[in-house]
C-alpha positions, 0 to 999 in steps of 0.5 A: 568502637568509634562508629558505635560512639558516633551512632550513640551520640546521634541517637541522643541528639535525635531523641532530644529533638523529638522530645517535648511538646506535641508531635507533628501529627497531633499539631497537623490534626488541630488545623490551627494555623498559628500552632502549625507555624509555631511547630515549624519554627521549633523544628527549624530551630532544632534542625539548625541546632542539630546541624551545628552539633553534627558539624562539631562532631565531624570536626572532633572526629577529624582531629583524632581520626588519622585514617579518615576518608577525606573529601576529594576536590580539585583546586585552581592555583590563581595567577594574575593575568591580562583580562580584556572585556569585549562588548559583543554586537551584531552588524553588517558589512557596508561600503560607501562605494556601492553606487547605482549610476543613473542617467542625467540626460534624456535619450536612448542608451546608445552604447555600453562600453563595459560588461558585468564583472569588469574592473574599471578606473575612476573617470572611465566612460562606461556608457554613452547616450544619444546626444540628439545633435548636441555634438554638432551644435557644440562644433558650431558654437566652438567655431563662433567662439574662436571667431569671437576670440580672434575679434576680441584680441584684435580689438584689444590690441587696437584699444591698447594703442588708443586706436578705435572706440571703447564701445567697439572694444567692450562689444568684442569682449562681451561677444567673446565671453558670451560665446565662451560661456555658451560653449562651456554650457553645451560641453557640460550638457554633452558630458551628461550623455556619458556615464563615467566611473566616479571611483575605481571598482567593479561593474557589479550589474548592468541594469539598462540594455542598449536601446533603452529610452532613458530619462534623468534618474533612471538606473543604468549601472551598479558600481562596487568597490571593496577598498573601503568597507566597514561594519556599522553597529549600534552601541548602548550608551552605557559604553560611551565612556569606554569606546573611542576612535582607535579602540581595539575591535575583533570582527568575526564573519560566521559565514567565512569562519574568519576573524580579523583584528581592527579598530574603531574609526568613527564614533557618532556624536549623536545618541538616538533617543528611541533606543539610547544607542550611538553609532560606531563604525569599524573598518574591515579588510576585503580578505581577497574579495571574500568580504562583501557588502551586507555580509553578517559580522559579529563585532567584539569591541574592547571596552575594558582591560586589566593587565593584572586581573584575577580570573576564576570560573563562574561555576565555583562562586556561591551566594549565601543568604545575605546575597554575598558571593563567596568561594572556598580556598584550600589553605595549609596544604601539605606534601600529601595534598591535604588542606583545610577549607577556608570560606572567603567572600569575594567582590566580582567584576566583569565577566567574559565567557565562563570566567569572572574577574575578582576585584577583592577577596582572592590574591595571586597564588591562592588555591581556589577549590573547584570540583567538590566545593558545593558539599564542603564546610568551612574548616573541613579537611580535604584532599586535592586531586591536582 
């Protein structure tokens, strides 16, 4: 009997919508654009009116039907939680201790004192070039300098006792200083025949073999250290107020499948005019030698944190014709998990993955309808599965 009443009401409504005016086929046959548009507007108005009356009937049925089949939905009980937003960027590992050591002296590479893969200490001699007789010249100059120093010291003692002339004293002093400067200059020149390690590290590559005739500037050895590595990324200028030295960063190495937590150690004071970005440097550990220069890294910089955020899946949010975003809440939930649908407009914040932060419209403790929400209407009764 109940179904018969509903069918009768629907037939009455359909008859009302179809009555009056020309039929759709008649209007289409006229080919008149104004009449076609007018007929369309009339039908749209009738449809909206029909939908509204159907909704009223459904609510009336729900109020008197104690055995109706309720729509099954899932609901998420919202709680406040810590929400951290990260800017995702791409970068490569670099180190300032990745250096090619070049020859500073013109000569034949006489001796290599290390081999590839060997660990060396700062200041250690790695290679020696033929000095072309500079060492013998240095020995001669040092002997001359010793004699000049002895002469100067004797002349100075005499002059302190007011013995001898000032000219003799000054001449001895000048000869001594000149000889000492000559020794220093030759020592500096001789030092260029030896290639030493500017920092502790590993000999990564031997570029020149013994016997090679080298000129100043020619590469000999590549020295690498994994003790001070970093990832450099270019960050869009819109994030400038939120990123500073010490900001938390997560660095993921796809090739290694490993992630480390570190921090920003330097923020550039210069914004590039070409792409409106600024440079950020993030220190990274070596991970027992696994992390190496030029290794690809994904960098996640924490630019925003809310300790009391409301988070919901993006998939439960719908947008209406006015551009407002809304969700459905389950209210008045009873012991049989029956509830009433309430539509509420929300203001969204930042997103991370498939979760979005809700700034307004939802409070902690609310039940947000998830699965099944797309087919619901406000004030409809539903049954919650979970």
